[in-house]
N, C-alpha and C positions, 0 to 999 in steps of 0.2 A: 825808585827801587820799588819792585813788587811785593806784594805781601806774602809772606810765608805762614801757612797755617801747620801748627805741629800737633800731633795726638798726645794727649796727657798719657805718660807711661808710668811715673814713677811716683813715689810718696813726695818727692821735691817739686816735681811737676804740679801735683794737687796742691801743695801749699801755695804755689806762686798761682795757681787760678783761684783758689778760694780768696786770697789777699788783694788781688788785683783791683776791686772796686775802691779800695781805700785810698789808692793813689789816683784813680779816675775822680773820684767824687771829693777829693781833698779840697776843703774850704765850702763846699756846697751845704748852705743851713738846712736843706730838706731831707738829705739822704740819711736813712737809718741802716747801719751793716747788719747783716746776719750774724748770729755768734758762729764764732770762728769754728768751734768744735763741733757743733750742730752740721755745719757744712761739710766738714771733714769726715763724718759719718755718714751724712746722707749721700754723699757723692762717691763713696768707696762701696761697690755692690757687695762685698763681701760682710759689710757691717750693716748696711740699710736692709730691712726686711724686704723691702720692695725688689731687692736685687733677685729674688727668685721669679718674680713677675714681670721683668723689665729688662731691656737691652739698654746698655749705656754707653756713650763714648764722648770725650771731653775734649775740646780743642783749645788752643792758644794761638793767638794772631801776633805776629812780628813784622814790623816794617823798619827798614833801616836799623836793625838790630835792637830795636826798642819794642816791649810789651804794648800792643796797642789794642787788644780785644780777646775775649772768650766766649764760649757758648757749650752749653751741654745738649748733646742730641739723645733722646729718650723715645724708646717704643715701648708703652706701656700696654703690654699684652692683654691685661685685664678689661681696660677700656677699649681697646680695639675690637675684642671679643663681644663685649655687651653691647657696643654702639654699632658693630657691623661695618667698620672702616679699617683702612689700612694707613694709620697716621704715624708718622714720626713727629715728635713733639721738640721745640728748641726752648731750653730754659737756662737760667743763670747766664744770660746774654748781657754783655756790657762792651761798649766799643767807643772809641774817639770819633769825632765828626768827621768822618773820610768814608766816603761811599765805597771806596775800593776794599775798604776794611770789612764793612758790615756784608758786602757781596761775598767777599772770601768765606766769612763764617758761616753764613746762610748756605753757600755753595757746599761746604763741607758737611753740614748736617742734611742736605738733599743727597748729596753722595751717599752718605752713610744709610739714610733712608732706602734708596734704590737698591744697595747692596742686600737690604733685608726685605725687599718686596713691598716696601711702602708705595703708596700712590699719592698722598697728600702730605702737607706740613702743616703745623699749626704752632703757635705761639705768641708770647711767652707762656709757658705752662711747666708745671713741675712734675713729680712722679705721681702726686695725688693733689685733691682739691685743699688739701692742708699745706701745701707749698705755696709760696707767693706766685701769683699768675697775674698775667694781663700787663700791658704797657700803658702808662699814663700818656693819654691823647688830648686830654682838656684839663685846665686847672681853673677852681674857683679862687678862693682863698690859697694864698701861697703861704704854706706854713709847713712844719717839719711832717714828715710823713709818720704813719702809725708804724709799731714794730712788726705787726703781721703783713701790711701791705707795701712793698718797695716802691721807692720813688726812682724814677729815671728822667734823665736829660730830654728836653722836648725835642730834639731832633731825632730822636729814635723813631718817631711815627713816620717823618718824611723818608728816613731809609727803608723801612719796611714796605712803604707804597712805592718807593721807586724801584723795589725788587719785585713789584708785581702782585703783592700781597694785598687781600682786602679784609674788611671787617667779617670775622666768624661770630664773634659774640662782645657784648659790652656789660660792664659793671659801673654802678655808681656808687660813691663814698660820700658820706653826710656826716655833719658835726652836729650832734644833737644836744642843745643846751638843757642842762638839768634843771628842772624846775624847783620851785621853792617847797612844793609838797606833791605828793602823788595825786594826780587828778582824781577828783572824787568818782568820777563814772568808771575809772579803772578799779578803785578800791570796791564799790558797789558790784562791778561784774565779777571780780575775783571771788568774793563772798557767794554770790549768788552759783557761780560755777562749782565751786567746792561742795556747797551743800546739794545741788541739784544731782551731781553726778557721782557723789562720794569719793571726792579727791582730795588729797592733802599735799601740801607743801612741805620740804624739809631740806637739811642740807647734810650732805655725806661727809665722813670723815676721810681723812686720808688713808686709814687702815682699810676702809671699807674699798675706796678706789684701786689701790694700788696692791692689796692683799685678799679682799674679799668678793673679787670677780666683778665688782660695781663698773670697774673701768671698761670691760667688754660690753657690759650692759648699756653704757652710755654709747659706745660707738655702734652697737647693734641698731640703737634707736636712731643715731645720726644716717647710719647706712639706709635704714627704712625710709626716714623722712627725706633724704635727699637722693634717692636712687634714680629718679627721673630727671634730675637738673643737668643742665649742660654739661656733657662728657664727664660725668661723675664717676670715679672709680670706687665701687663697693670693697671696702677694706677688709681684707682676710684677718682672722683672729690674730696672727702673730704680727701683721702691720699695725694693727689697731693697739697692740700691747706696746709696740715701739712709742708710738705717740702717747701712751699713758705714762710709761715709764720716763720719758724724757720731757714731757711738758705738764702734765696733770700733777705730777709729783712736785712741781715747783709752786703751783697755785694755791692762794688762800681760799679754802673751801667755803666760804662764807659769800664768795662770788660765784658759785656754781649750786643755784637752787634745782631741785628735781621736783617734777610732779608725779605723785604715785596714785594709782588707783586702789581699790578696796582690797583687791588682791596682792598689792605689793610690787605691780608692774610699773616700771618708768614709763610714762605716757608723754612726758614733757621735761626739757632741760633748758637753760641758759647758761651760757659761759662768757664771763665777763672778767676783766682782770686790770688793775692800775696799769697804766701804760709804761712800761719799761723803755720807751724809745729815747729820751734824753740820756738815761743810764747808760744805754748801749753804745750811743754817740760818745759817750764821755770815754768809754773803755775801748772803744773802736771794735767791738764784739770780741775781745779777749778776756775770758774769765780770770785769768792771773796777770799780775799779782793782786789787783784790788777790783777786778770786774765783777767778780762774785758779789762784794759787798755792795757795789752801787745797784746792782739788780736787786738785791734781797733789801735794800733799803727802799727802794723804789715800789717794790711790791708789798711789803709789811710795815714799814716804819713812816717814811713821809713821802708819800706819793705824789705825782705830778697832777696838775689840773685835770688830765684825761685819763678816762678809762677806756679800754677798748672792748667793744661789745661783739666778741668774736662769732658766736652763733646762737640761735635759738632752733632747737628741733621738737616738733611736736609728732607724735604718732599719727600717720595719715588717716587711721580709722577713727580718731577721734579731734580730728582738725577742726570741726565746725562746733566743738563743744565749748569754745571761749578759753581753752589752756593759755593761749597768748597773754589773756588779761590777768591770770594768776602770776605767770613769770615776770610780766612787766611790773606789776604791784611790787613783788620782792625786789627786782632789780632796780627800779628806780629809787625805793625806799634805801637800800644799801648806798646807792650814790650819793643821795642826800645827807645820809646819816654820814658818809665818809668825807663830805665836803668838796666832791668832785664839781668841777664848773660845766664839763661837757662830756659826752661820750663819742668815741668815734665809731661809727658803722663799720662793719667788714664791708667787703664788695658785694654789692647786691646787684642781681642781674636787673638790666632796666626793663625787662618785661615781667617782673615780679610785682606786679600791682598791688598786691595785697599788703607787702612790706613798705611800699611807698607810701600807702594809705594811712599806715599805721603812723609814720612820722609827721603827717598833716596835722595832728593834735599836739606837736611840741614845736618850739622855735628850732629850725634847724638852718644849717648853712651848707651849701654845695660845696664840696671840698675838690673832687676829682672824678674823671671818667678815665677808665681803664679798658682797653682791648685786646683781644685776641685775635691776631692777624692769620691768615693763611692762604693756601692755594694748591693747585693738583701740581704735581712733581712728575 
């Protein structure tokens, strides 16, 4: 029987869409689900602040009456305008190992793209760079995925290649072992940079971040620092506010060091958190009835061995001033004090030699390579 692809129309359909990976990855020790409520909000254009700047359609695939796949087709108007292309993205894509199913899903995305005048397809990508992106195409150490970066079965790569899609961009993930002490040269460099340029390190309070306008300031810095990276979407203020409210409000502020100049401007920041990956697996992404407790416990009370190093942003105008040393000095010190064994890097572009060189000073383990695939349509 052929594959039937249906458009997600109702709230019930959306619940089916969001829950599908729980059955597909049942028993897989590496998969970490998204938080159910986060996906329900993100995939509802009326509730997602990016709904104003994107066009979305979601599809479910059935074969012999059984649910066998899902995909979201996204047209990011902001990214298309900034980068001068007409691209339809595919994200939230999962499917059984059946070439007919993956083809039907991608064909649905392509048809949606053509309906809206698009000329290329690329993915896996989300609405913005703060959504999970890329397909795992190479594994180093097989272990549980981080919370921020999603795992997928190895066969995904072969399916995308069979559909004529090729590499658009690659990212690398590393496990960085926490040293016994902050390297002396980092301590020395941090002190020198602080004194030479009149910079200071401090920790923000939740009140400052959520109510005092610092949440927006942080994302203004991220926008400035990341604006020229691959397909980056510069976040409008209301979209930044959404990420602040949904994520930063949950974060322990001691893992959010910022560097300020003599005028109080934020010129550097690092975002790290105790990994909630195992807690999220335990509750299968549902906050109720006990998922909220598992998450709070992992973030504040008894954390896992891993910390997730989500991002570092430095004002491009001061990129050569050594601000990274101040941030690393603080972050490594916090990880040592917290008893973490290792940090999981976020996805780093393989072409980013600067960050790759930073990790050469530490014991590291290659974890995964992930890829965005694409082609003309």
